[in-house]
C-alpha angles and dihedrals in degrees: 000000000000116000128220120196104257092204096057122079109235114256094005110159126178108232116208124206118268114290109251092201098056111091138182135058093303094057096106092048102042103030095106091044089049092056093047094048093046090051091049092047091056101037104033116009096051090053093047092048089060097040095047095043107140093007096090096113094048091058100045133002130221126227101247139053130206123195108244108167149335124241140163117283115264132194112281093021115140107258090210087074095058112125100221095191093056091041092054093046096048098031088227123098112254128185132205116245114214134197111217122226104242096201107103143138123247123196127198116208100200122199106200096164119144094271088064089061092081137102129154094211134015099318128064123206088243092057093049089050092052092049091048091051092047093050097046093041092052093046090051098044091049086064093050097262128135127239132195138170145211114204126204123199110150086334138353098298105156134046118185110193118231111264138148136237139067094273090059091053088051091052091050091050091047090052091052093047096051101044116129118243115272108254135191092018116177094184138305116282101194092177089071091060093046093047091049090052090055089058097042103040104063104157118068107271144157108266124198114198102201109193146115087236091229095145147123112281121269103069096104097078096047089048092053091047091051090051091056091066104027140035100257127197120188109215102196119197121202143162126218091235089064090063104040133015122219122218102270098147120231110356136167116247123199125198100227091202099053105014092239112154133200140158118246129190106226091179086074103098092199091055092050091050092050090048092051091048094051091045091051091051091050089051091052093047092048094050091048091050092051092047091048090052089057098238132133116242130218115191117212121186127195086232097043133094114257094210093051091049095051093044092049090051092049090050091053091049091049092050091049092049091051090053087057130230101232101069130245130325111282112267095242089058098053094091093045090052 
């Protein structure tokens, strides 16, 4: 069961007056997006630029490599980079040092199905997803990279080609802000979004799957297939109320996916315990499925701090990179090292 906040009118969006600072022919269309992006640039992106300084390659990888230097093998180096000719000549293991090509394409696969239109407090999962996309897209385009998006409502209805520049980020944000409400939903089929991405994103890219993963079964295989070609990051949105119910008495609950309604008695302690147990099992199953698909996971909560989440994720990626992905040094080289 997917909950929708019964105290929030569906699709309600606060519209601000036109932005007097935005200029140009697109002012009337992108004014609201301009304000949002400017706020994020000052409150989030500037902080991330400092915190992620030097960690660019641990967060996202480019498509090309250039040989920069040779040096002695060190613990945690990737053994796939050992230069065997130099190692044999000097009798000491040496590795190649590469400079990565930063130019890359990043794609956001955005699940904006009805279950994403939920938040137990001031933020909805949909809003957090839009801010995440705006922040990452702006960080990437500032380094000369291109970003694109596939958007899912009741189906894959929007494809935004990968381009660079701040104006492109504004257009993406504007598209997300002015989408109509998803109607006549019979359930989210996330595998449709993942399959479409496999057909659209041809060149190796970094792919962010932004979703709450509340979906019909069958998305696990397309996700794993996508991860074989691309670097895939599952950006999972969640709300605390989806994990544990407070004692609110008798309340109406609406399944956001199907529209089914029923009354539940949250004052019943046994009901709350059963709900928490089922939610915990679903969490465990979801994490196992993502791990089995071979993708990294970034958790974003409607009550969490976006900067802390991204920095924590970058730290995990950096630690994993330091441990190396190619295994340990071959046994016959231990003494030489």
